[in-house]
DODREN-863953 format. One record per residue (C-alpha): x, y, z. Coordinates in steps of 0.05 Angstrom, whole numbers, plus 5000, padded with zeros to 4 digits. Example, Ala and Ser with C-alpha at 12.3 -4.5 7.8 and 13.67 -1.06 7.14 Angstrom:
<drentors>
<drentor><c1>5246</c1><c2>4910</c2><c3>5156</c3></drentor>
<drentor><c1>5273</c1><c2>4979</c2><c3>5143</c3></drentor>
</drentors>
This chain:
<drentors>
<drentor><c1>1425</c1><c2>9842</c2><c3>2721</c3></drentor>
<drentor><c1>1486</c1><c2>9791</c2><c3>2708</c3></drentor>
<drentor><c1>1491</c1><c2>9771</c2><c3>2787</c3></drentor>
<drentor><c1>1417</c1><c2>9770</c2><c3>2784</c3></drentor>
<drentor><c1>1409</c1><c2>9717</c2><c3>2731</c3></drentor>
<drentor><c1>1471</c1><c2>9677</c2><c3>2765</c3></drentor>
<drentor><c1>1428</c1><c2>9676</c2><c3>2825</c3></drentor>
<drentor><c1>1363</c1><c2>9648</c2><c3>2789</c3></drentor>
<drentor><c1>1409</c1><c2>9593</c2><c3>2760</c3></drentor>
<drentor><c1>1429</c1><c2>9574</c2><c3>2830</c3></drentor>
<drentor><c1>1366</c1><c2>9573</c2><c3>2857</c3></drentor>
<drentor><c1>1334</c1><c2>9530</c2><c3>2805</c3></drentor>
<drentor><c1>1388</c1><c2>9486</c2><c3>2807</c3></drentor>
<drentor><c1>1380</c1><c2>9480</c2><c3>2881</c3></drentor>
<drentor><c1>1306</c1><c2>9460</c2><c3>2882</c3></drentor>
<drentor><c1>1326</c1><c2>9407</c2><c3>2825</c3></drentor>
<drentor><c1>1369</c1><c2>9377</c2><c3>2870</c3></drentor>
<drentor><c1>1329</c1><c2>9381</c2><c3>2931</c3></drentor>
<drentor><c1>1267</c1><c2>9354</c2><c3>2880</c3></drentor>
<drentor><c1>1300</c1><c2>9308</c2><c3>2832</c3></drentor>
<drentor><c1>1264</c1><c2>9277</c2><c3>2774</c3></drentor>
<drentor><c1>1229</c1><c2>9214</c2><c3>2787</c3></drentor>
<drentor><c1>1270</c1><c2>9147</c2><c3>2766</c3></drentor>
<drentor><c1>1234</c1><c2>9114</c2><c3>2706</c3></drentor>
<drentor><c1>1200</c1><c2>9061</c2><c3>2734</c3></drentor>
<drentor><c1>1225</c1><c2>8980</c2><c3>2719</c3></drentor>
<drentor><c1>1190</c1><c2>8950</c2><c3>2656</c3></drentor>
<drentor><c1>1140</c1><c2>8903</c2><c3>2698</c3></drentor>
<drentor><c1>1149</c1><c2>8826</c2><c3>2678</c3></drentor>
<drentor><c1>1107</c1><c2>8797</c2><c3>2629</c3></drentor>
<drentor><c1>1092</c1><c2>8726</c2><c3>2619</c3></drentor>
<drentor><c1>1156</c1><c2>8705</c2><c3>2590</c3></drentor>
<drentor><c1>1195</c1><c2>8738</c2><c3>2640</c3></drentor>
<drentor><c1>1162</c1><c2>8705</c2><c3>2699</c3></drentor>
<drentor><c1>1172</c1><c2>8639</c2><c3>2666</c3></drentor>
<drentor><c1>1244</c1><c2>8650</c2><c3>2653</c3></drentor>
<drentor><c1>1247</c1><c2>8665</c2><c3>2727</c3></drentor>
<drentor><c1>1235</c1><c2>8589</c2><c3>2751</c3></drentor>
<drentor><c1>1276</c1><c2>8555</c2><c3>2693</c3></drentor>
<drentor><c1>1359</c1><c2>8549</c2><c3>2699</c3></drentor>
<drentor><c1>1403</c1><c2>8522</c2><c3>2649</c3></drentor>
<drentor><c1>1438</c1><c2>8459</c2><c3>2674</c3></drentor>
<drentor><c1>1500</c1><c2>8488</c2><c3>2650</c3></drentor>
<drentor><c1>1530</c1><c2>8544</c2><c3>2617</c3></drentor>
<drentor><c1>1586</c1><c2>8537</c2><c3>2554</c3></drentor>
<drentor><c1>1626</c1><c2>8585</c2><c3>2521</c3></drentor>
<drentor><c1>1618</c1><c2>8573</c2><c3>2444</c3></drentor>
<drentor><c1>1677</c1><c2>8631</c2><c3>2424</c3></drentor>
<drentor><c1>1720</c1><c2>8682</c2><c3>2448</c3></drentor>
<drentor><c1>1720</c1><c2>8748</c2><c3>2412</c3></drentor>
<drentor><c1>1775</c1><c2>8791</c2><c3>2444</c3></drentor>
<drentor><c1>1764</c1><c2>8794</c2><c3>2513</c3></drentor>
<drentor><c1>1689</c1><c2>8777</c2><c3>2511</c3></drentor>
<drentor><c1>1664</c1><c2>8701</c2><c3>2514</c3></drentor>
<drentor><c1>1597</c1><c2>8675</c2><c3>2486</c3></drentor>
<drentor><c1>1559</c1><c2>8628</c2><c3>2520</c3></drentor>
<drentor><c1>1508</c1><c2>8585</c2><c3>2506</c3></drentor>
<drentor><c1>1459</c1><c2>8567</c2><c3>2562</c3></drentor>
<drentor><c1>1449</c1><c2>8500</c2><c3>2553</c3></drentor>
<drentor><c1>1383</c1><c2>8457</c2><c3>2581</c3></drentor>
<drentor><c1>1395</c1><c2>8385</c2><c3>2576</c3></drentor>
<drentor><c1>1332</c1><c2>8332</c2><c3>2578</c3></drentor>
<drentor><c1>1328</c1><c2>8280</c2><c3>2636</c3></drentor>
<drentor><c1>1382</c1><c2>8219</c2><c3>2623</c3></drentor>
<drentor><c1>1423</c1><c2>8255</c2><c3>2573</c3></drentor>
<drentor><c1>1497</c1><c2>8225</c2><c3>2563</c3></drentor>
<drentor><c1>1550</c1><c2>8238</c2><c3>2516</c3></drentor>
<drentor><c1>1544</c1><c2>8202</c2><c3>2446</c3></drentor>
<drentor><c1>1463</c1><c2>8209</c2><c3>2450</c3></drentor>
<drentor><c1>1434</c1><c2>8239</c2><c3>2386</c3></drentor>
<drentor><c1>1383</c1><c2>8282</c2><c3>2407</c3></drentor>
<drentor><c1>1354</c1><c2>8339</c2><c3>2370</c3></drentor>
<drentor><c1>1371</c1><c2>8410</c2><c3>2394</c3></drentor>
<drentor><c1>1327</c1><c2>8472</c2><c3>2396</c3></drentor>
<drentor><c1>1372</c1><c2>8535</c2><c3>2395</c3></drentor>
<drentor><c1>1336</c1><c2>8595</c2><c3>2411</c3></drentor>
<drentor><c1>1364</c1><c2>8671</c2><c3>2402</c3></drentor>
<drentor><c1>1338</c1><c2>8729</c2><c3>2436</c3></drentor>
<drentor><c1>1308</c1><c2>8794</c2><c3>2409</c3></drentor>
<drentor><c1>1327</c1><c2>8862</c2><c3>2430</c3></drentor>
<drentor><c1>1337</c1><c2>8905</c2><c3>2369</c3></drentor>
<drentor><c1>1408</c1><c2>8871</c2><c3>2360</c3></drentor>
<drentor><c1>1432</c1><c2>8927</c2><c3>2417</c3></drentor>
<drentor><c1>1401</c1><c2>8893</c2><c3>2478</c3></drentor>
<drentor><c1>1371</c1><c2>8830</c2><c3>2518</c3></drentor>
<drentor><c1>1400</c1><c2>8767</c2><c3>2538</c3></drentor>
<drentor><c1>1399</c1><c2>8693</c2><c3>2541</c3></drentor>
<drentor><c1>1348</c1><c2>8686</c2><c3>2600</c3></drentor>
<drentor><c1>1288</c1><c2>8719</c2><c3>2562</c3></drentor>
<drentor><c1>1278</c1><c2>8649</c2><c3>2522</c3></drentor>
<drentor><c1>1282</c1><c2>8608</c2><c3>2578</c3></drentor>
<drentor><c1>1217</c1><c2>8579</c2><c3>2570</c3></drentor>
<drentor><c1>1230</c1><c2>8558</c2><c3>2498</c3></drentor>
<drentor><c1>1288</c1><c2>8523</c2><c3>2515</c3></drentor>
<drentor><c1>1260</c1><c2>8485</c2><c3>2573</c3></drentor>
<drentor><c1>1203</c1><c2>8469</c2><c3>2540</c3></drentor>
<drentor><c1>1244</c1><c2>8427</c2><c3>2488</c3></drentor>
<drentor><c1>1284</c1><c2>8398</c2><c3>2539</c3></drentor>
<drentor><c1>1223</c1><c2>8372</c2><c3>2569</c3></drentor>
<drentor><c1>1205</c1><c2>8341</c2><c3>2509</c3></drentor>
<drentor><c1>1272</c1><c2>8305</c2><c3>2501</c3></drentor>
<drentor><c1>1312</c1><c2>8352</c2><c3>2466</c3></drentor>
<drentor><c1>1378</c1><c2>8394</c2><c3>2480</c3></drentor>
<drentor><c1>1353</c1><c2>8464</c2><c3>2488</c3></drentor>
<drentor><c1>1398</c1><c2>8518</c2><c3>2478</c3></drentor>
<drentor><c1>1386</c1><c2>8592</c2><c3>2496</c3></drentor>
<drentor><c1>1449</c1><c2>8633</c2><c3>2460</c3></drentor>
<drentor><c1>1487</c1><c2>8703</c2><c3>2475</c3></drentor>
<drentor><c1>1511</c1><c2>8744</c2><c3>2419</c3></drentor>
<drentor><c1>1553</c1><c2>8805</c2><c3>2413</c3></drentor>
<drentor><c1>1508</c1><c2>8869</c2><c3>2419</c3></drentor>
<drentor><c1>1503</c1><c2>8923</c2><c3>2365</c3></drentor>
<drentor><c1>1536</c1><c2>8983</c2><c3>2389</c3></drentor>
<drentor><c1>1566</c1><c2>9044</c2><c3>2355</c3></drentor>
<drentor><c1>1612</c1><c2>9053</c2><c3>2422</c3></drentor>
<drentor><c1>1644</c1><c2>8983</c2><c3>2411</c3></drentor>
<drentor><c1>1647</c1><c2>8981</c2><c3>2340</c3></drentor>
<drentor><c1>1598</c1><c2>8918</c2><c3>2338</c3></drentor>
<drentor><c1>1563</c1><c2>8913</c2><c3>2275</c3></drentor>
<drentor><c1>1498</c1><c2>8881</c2><c3>2263</c3></drentor>
<drentor><c1>1550</c1><c2>8834</c2><c3>2216</c3></drentor>
<drentor><c1>1581</c1><c2>8814</c2><c3>2276</c3></drentor>
<drentor><c1>1508</c1><c2>8795</c2><c3>2302</c3></drentor>
<drentor><c1>1497</c1><c2>8748</c2><c3>2246</c3></drentor>
<drentor><c1>1572</c1><c2>8720</c2><c3>2248</c3></drentor>
<drentor><c1>1558</c1><c2>8698</c2><c3>2322</c3></drentor>
<drentor><c1>1495</c1><c2>8662</c2><c3>2304</c3></drentor>
<drentor><c1>1523</c1><c2>8626</c2><c3>2251</c3></drentor>
<drentor><c1>1589</c1><c2>8604</c2><c3>2289</c3></drentor>
<drentor><c1>1540</c1><c2>8581</c2><c3>2344</c3></drentor>
<drentor><c1>1511</c1><c2>8527</c2><c3>2297</c3></drentor>
<drentor><c1>1579</c1><c2>8505</c2><c3>2277</c3></drentor>
<drentor><c1>1597</c1><c2>8499</c2><c3>2348</c3></drentor>
<drentor><c1>1542</c1><c2>8456</c2><c3>2362</c3></drentor>
<drentor><c1>1554</c1><c2>8412</c2><c3>2300</c3></drentor>
<drentor><c1>1626</c1><c2>8408</c2><c3>2318</c3></drentor>
<drentor><c1>1614</c1><c2>8386</c2><c3>2386</c3></drentor>
<drentor><c1>1550</c1><c2>8346</c2><c3>2366</c3></drentor>
<drentor><c1>1580</c1><c2>8278</c2><c3>2409</c3></drentor>
<drentor><c1>1602</c1><c2>8318</c2><c3>2473</c3></drentor>
<drentor><c1>1534</c1><c2>8352</c2><c3>2470</c3></drentor>
<drentor><c1>1496</c1><c2>8294</c2><c3>2460</c3></drentor>
<drentor><c1>1459</c1><c2>8324</c2><c3>2399</c3></drentor>
<drentor><c1>1445</c1><c2>8300</c2><c3>2329</c3></drentor>
<drentor><c1>1481</c1><c2>8346</c2><c3>2278</c3></drentor>
<drentor><c1>1431</c1><c2>8338</c2><c3>2229</c3></drentor>
<drentor><c1>1369</c1><c2>8350</c2><c3>2273</c3></drentor>
<drentor><c1>1384</c1><c2>8423</c2><c3>2293</c3></drentor>
<drentor><c1>1321</c1><c2>8478</c2><c3>2298</c3></drentor>
<drentor><c1>1342</c1><c2>8544</c2><c3>2301</c3></drentor>
<drentor><c1>1291</c1><c2>8602</c2><c3>2330</c3></drentor>
<drentor><c1>1289</c1><c2>8666</c2><c3>2347</c3></drentor>
<drentor><c1>1243</c1><c2>8729</c2><c3>2368</c3></drentor>
<drentor><c1>1246</c1><c2>8800</c2><c3>2334</c3></drentor>
<drentor><c1>1325</c1><c2>8811</c2><c3>2322</c3></drentor>
<drentor><c1>1335</c1><c2>8748</c2><c3>2351</c3></drentor>
<drentor><c1>1290</c1><c2>8714</c2><c3>2290</c3></drentor>
<drentor><c1>1333</c1><c2>8756</c2><c3>2242</c3></drentor>
<drentor><c1>1399</c1><c2>8717</c2><c3>2276</c3></drentor>
<drentor><c1>1362</c1><c2>8654</c2><c3>2266</c3></drentor>
<drentor><c1>1344</c1><c2>8669</c2><c3>2191</c3></drentor>
<drentor><c1>1410</c1><c2>8691</c2><c3>2174</c3></drentor>
<drentor><c1>1444</c1><c2>8621</c2><c3>2199</c3></drentor>
<drentor><c1>1406</c1><c2>8597</c2><c3>2133</c3></drentor>
<drentor><c1>1414</c1><c2>8649</c2><c3>2084</c3></drentor>
<drentor><c1>1472</c1><c2>8689</c2><c3>2097</c3></drentor>
<drentor><c1>1531</c1><c2>8644</c2><c3>2070</c3></drentor>
<drentor><c1>1575</c1><c2>8702</c2><c3>2056</c3></drentor>
<drentor><c1>1575</c1><c2>8725</c2><c3>2128</c3></drentor>
<drentor><c1>1624</c1><c2>8681</c2><c3>2168</c3></drentor>
<drentor><c1>1678</c1><c2>8692</c2><c3>2229</c3></drentor>
<drentor><c1>1743</c1><c2>8689</c2><c3>2207</c3></drentor>
<drentor><c1>1770</c1><c2>8624</c2><c3>2237</c3></drentor>
<drentor><c1>1700</c1><c2>8593</c2><c3>2232</c3></drentor>
<drentor><c1>1708</c1><c2>8522</c2><c3>2194</c3></drentor>
<drentor><c1>1664</c1><c2>8537</c2><c3>2137</c3></drentor>
<drentor><c1>1667</c1><c2>8460</c2><c3>2120</c3></drentor>
<drentor><c1>1617</c1><c2>8450</c2><c3>2179</c3></drentor>
<drentor><c1>1549</c1><c2>8482</c2><c3>2149</c3></drentor>
<drentor><c1>1513</c1><c2>8535</c2><c3>2192</c3></drentor>
<drentor><c1>1439</c1><c2>8521</c2><c3>2158</c3></drentor>
<drentor><c1>1395</c1><c2>8486</c2><c3>2205</c3></drentor>
<drentor><c1>1344</c1><c2>8431</c2><c3>2190</c3></drentor>
<drentor><c1>1281</c1><c2>8479</c2><c3>2210</c3></drentor>
<drentor><c1>1267</c1><c2>8547</c2><c3>2230</c3></drentor>
<drentor><c1>1219</c1><c2>8572</c2><c3>2274</c3></drentor>
<drentor><c1>1212</c1><c2>8650</c2><c3>2266</c3></drentor>
<drentor><c1>1177</c1><c2>8696</c2><c3>2320</c3></drentor>
<drentor><c1>1155</c1><c2>8767</c2><c3>2295</c3></drentor>
<drentor><c1>1223</c1><c2>8757</c2><c3>2256</c3></drentor>
<drentor><c1>1262</c1><c2>8822</c2><c3>2232</c3></drentor>
<drentor><c1>1251</c1><c2>8794</c2><c3>2160</c3></drentor>
<drentor><c1>1259</c1><c2>8851</c2><c3>2118</c3></drentor>
<drentor><c1>1313</c1><c2>8907</c2><c3>2132</c3></drentor>
<drentor><c1>1294</c1><c2>8955</c2><c3>2077</c3></drentor>
<drentor><c1>1267</c1><c2>9019</c2><c3>2095</c3></drentor>
<drentor><c1>1190</c1><c2>8990</c2><c3>2093</c3></drentor>
<drentor><c1>1221</c1><c2>8938</c2><c3>2147</c3></drentor>
<drentor><c1>1264</c1><c2>8950</c2><c3>2207</c3></drentor>
<drentor><c1>1345</c1><c2>8959</c2><c3>2223</c3></drentor>
<drentor><c1>1353</c1><c2>8999</c2><c3>2158</c3></drentor>
<drentor><c1>1391</c1><c2>9060</c2><c3>2193</c3></drentor>
<drentor><c1>1428</c1><c2>9006</c2><c3>2238</c3></drentor>
<drentor><c1>1458</c1><c2>8961</c2><c3>2182</c3></drentor>
<drentor><c1>1468</c1><c2>9024</c2><c3>2138</c3></drentor>
<drentor><c1>1486</c1><c2>9021</c2><c3>2055</c3></drentor>
<drentor><c1>1500</c1><c2>8949</c2><c3>2063</c3></drentor>
<drentor><c1>1426</c1><c2>8925</c2><c3>2095</c3></drentor>
<drentor><c1>1407</c1><c2>8886</c2><c3>2036</c3></drentor>
<drentor><c1>1465</c1><c2>8840</c2><c3>2047</c3></drentor>
<drentor><c1>1426</c1><c2>8821</c2><c3>2115</c3></drentor>
<drentor><c1>1352</c1><c2>8827</c2><c3>2093</c3></drentor>
<drentor><c1>1326</c1><c2>8757</c2><c3>2099</c3></drentor>
<drentor><c1>1270</c1><c2>8776</c2><c3>2047</c3></drentor>
<drentor><c1>1319</c1><c2>8792</c2><c3>1997</c3></drentor>
<drentor><c1>1357</c1><c2>8723</c2><c3>1995</c3></drentor>
<drentor><c1>1306</c1><c2>8669</c2><c3>1994</c3></drentor>
<drentor><c1>1329</c1><c2>8622</c2><c3>1943</c3></drentor>
<drentor><c1>1308</c1><c2>8539</c2><c3>1933</c3></drentor>
<drentor><c1>1335</c1><c2>8493</c2><c3>1996</c3></drentor>
<drentor><c1>1321</c1><c2>8541</c2><c3>2050</c3></drentor>
<drentor><c1>1300</c1><c2>8494</c2><c3>2114</c3></drentor>
<drentor><c1>1228</c1><c2>8483</c2><c3>2132</c3></drentor>
<drentor><c1>1199</c1><c2>8551</c2><c3>2170</c3></drentor>
<drentor><c1>1146</c1><c2>8575</c2><c3>2202</c3></drentor>
<drentor><c1>1138</c1><c2>8644</c2><c3>2221</c3></drentor>
<drentor><c1>1092</c1><c2>8673</c2><c3>2280</c3></drentor>
<drentor><c1>1071</c1><c2>8751</c2><c3>2269</c3></drentor>
<drentor><c1>1014</c1><c2>8793</c2><c3>2290</c3></drentor>
<drentor><c1>0976</c1><c2>8838</c2><c3>2239</c3></drentor>
<drentor><c1>0985</c1><c2>8899</c2><c3>2286</c3></drentor>
<drentor><c1>1063</c1><c2>8898</c2><c3>2286</c3></drentor>
<drentor><c1>1085</c1><c2>8968</c2><c3>2271</c3></drentor>
<drentor><c1>1153</c1><c2>8946</c2><c3>2295</c3></drentor>
<drentor><c1>1174</c1><c2>8896</c2><c3>2243</c3></drentor>
<drentor><c1>1112</c1><c2>8903</c2><c3>2190</c3></drentor>
<drentor><c1>1071</c1><c2>8835</c2><c3>2179</c3></drentor>
<drentor><c1>1075</c1><c2>8857</c2><c3>2101</c3></drentor>
<drentor><c1>1148</c1><c2>8835</c2><c3>2106</c3></drentor>
<drentor><c1>1134</c1><c2>8762</c2><c3>2144</c3></drentor>
<drentor><c1>1073</c1><c2>8753</c2><c3>2088</c3></drentor>
<drentor><c1>1127</c1><c2>8776</c2><c3>2037</c3></drentor>
<drentor><c1>1176</c1><c2>8723</c2><c3>2058</c3></drentor>
<drentor><c1>1126</c1><c2>8672</c2><c3>2067</c3></drentor>
<drentor><c1>1102</c1><c2>8680</c2><c3>1993</c3></drentor>
<drentor><c1>1179</c1><c2>8682</c2><c3>1964</c3></drentor>
<drentor><c1>1192</c1><c2>8618</c2><c3>2004</c3></drentor>
<drentor><c1>1136</c1><c2>8584</c2><c3>1970</c3></drentor>
<drentor><c1>1147</c1><c2>8610</c2><c3>1902</c3></drentor>
<drentor><c1>1220</c1><c2>8581</c2><c3>1912</c3></drentor>
<drentor><c1>1191</c1><c2>8513</c2><c3>1929</c3></drentor>
<drentor><c1>1208</c1><c2>8515</c2><c3>2001</c3></drentor>
<drentor><c1>1158</c1><c2>8499</c2><c3>2053</c3></drentor>
<drentor><c1>1138</c1><c2>8558</c2><c3>2099</c3></drentor>
<drentor><c1>1082</c1><c2>8566</c2><c3>2147</c3></drentor>
<drentor><c1>1062</c1><c2>8632</c2><c3>2167</c3></drentor>
<drentor><c1>1019</c1><c2>8627</c2><c3>2236</c3></drentor>
<drentor><c1>0980</c1><c2>8700</c2><c3>2235</c3></drentor>
<drentor><c1>0953</c1><c2>8728</c2><c3>2300</c3></drentor>
<drentor><c1>0899</c1><c2>8783</c2><c3>2276</c3></drentor>
<drentor><c1>0920</c1><c2>8851</c2><c3>2308</c3></drentor>
<drentor><c1>0974</c1><c2>8819</c2><c3>2347</c3></drentor>
<drentor><c1>1029</c1><c2>8878</c2><c3>2368</c3></drentor>
<drentor><c1>1098</c1><c2>8860</c2><c3>2360</c3></drentor>
<drentor><c1>1124</c1><c2>8813</c2><c3>2413</c3></drentor>
<drentor><c1>1050</c1><c2>8797</c2><c3>2420</c3></drentor>
<drentor><c1>1060</c1><c2>8714</c2><c3>2450</c3></drentor>
<drentor><c1>1109</c1><c2>8740</c2><c3>2492</c3></drentor>
<drentor><c1>1068</c1><c2>8775</c2><c3>2540</c3></drentor>
<drentor><c1>1008</c1><c2>8723</c2><c3>2539</c3></drentor>
<drentor><c1>1020</c1><c2>8656</c2><c3>2568</c3></drentor>
<drentor><c1>0957</c1><c2>8630</c2><c3>2531</c3></drentor>
<drentor><c1>0989</c1><c2>8656</c2><c3>2463</c3></drentor>
<drentor><c1>1055</c1><c2>8630</c2><c3>2486</c3></drentor>
<drentor><c1>1035</c1><c2>8562</c2><c3>2494</c3></drentor>
<drentor><c1>0992</c1><c2>8564</c2><c3>2440</c3></drentor>
<drentor><c1>1054</c1><c2>8577</c2><c3>2397</c3></drentor>
<drentor><c1>1097</c1><c2>8526</c2><c3>2428</c3></drentor>
<drentor><c1>1042</c1><c2>8476</c2><c3>2415</c3></drentor>
<drentor><c1>1035</c1><c2>8497</c2><c3>2343</c3></drentor>
<drentor><c1>1119</c1><c2>8488</c2><c3>2336</c3></drentor>
<drentor><c1>1111</c1><c2>8421</c2><c3>2366</c3></drentor>
<drentor><c1>1057</c1><c2>8398</c2><c3>2314</c3></drentor>
<drentor><c1>1111</c1><c2>8432</c2><c3>2255</c3></drentor>
<drentor><c1>1173</c1><c2>8396</c2><c3>2288</c3></drentor>
<drentor><c1>1135</c1><c2>8326</c2><c3>2293</c3></drentor>
<drentor><c1>1113</c1><c2>8334</c2><c3>2214</c3></drentor>
<drentor><c1>1190</c1><c2>8341</c2><c3>2202</c3></drentor>
<drentor><c1>1206</c1><c2>8282</c2><c3>2250</c3></drentor>
<drentor><c1>1249</c1><c2>8323</c2><c3>2289</c3></drentor>
<drentor><c1>1212</c1><c2>8324</c2><c3>2352</c3></drentor>
<drentor><c1>1190</c1><c2>8249</c2><c3>2377</c3></drentor>
</drentors>
């Protein structure tokens, strides 16, 4: 009986080897992936080194830029649940603002992983370090340090908000005299509430409230615009609405552009919605004097 069982196991494993499970189909490129494929940064700059890892900024320079210029800067941060993604995902946003005369930057950050020990706190530290790098190197980058917009999608939206809200989370060695708070925020379907009602509670752990934008609203937060869909079940729309209401109550400017029924990442999958988001962002930035 034992020999029969072994023979059966061997036979089954042979069949499986001869007929392996079909490989998962790669995700079809969406609108933003297709746009990213046609854009290339002007240069890549290392803004921080952690151990052996160099963290980079993919810089899109406007035509005619020279050192010493005072251009506004649009820094964009990719999403991916803090665990995945890369700067090319947000190239279309950086390239758009470079075309309008700004310096556009899509940044890299460490990715959260239990295996490597990188936490969401480390992701936040990288975003805040990036803002400080831009301000510290404003002259050579041709940037006005007082015209810095930080944007991001999903977890990247969380990191964008973190630059303005989490003053107690900083990298050892950062010059804390250089402010990490930007002059405006553009948040795309962001992780805005890290409680159990929102997103990221298990990834952050017991200290989730320290990294929950909704729980850190205070007077003096930079002007903010949020794009969010009511059908978002990943980063629930209720969190974005609560954040906007808390911002207004604190005396801050905060606009919420609502897409009825929009699922998580809705504006990344449709070129029409992507372009509409950029157009509305342009209007918002012009109202602040950040876009010529």
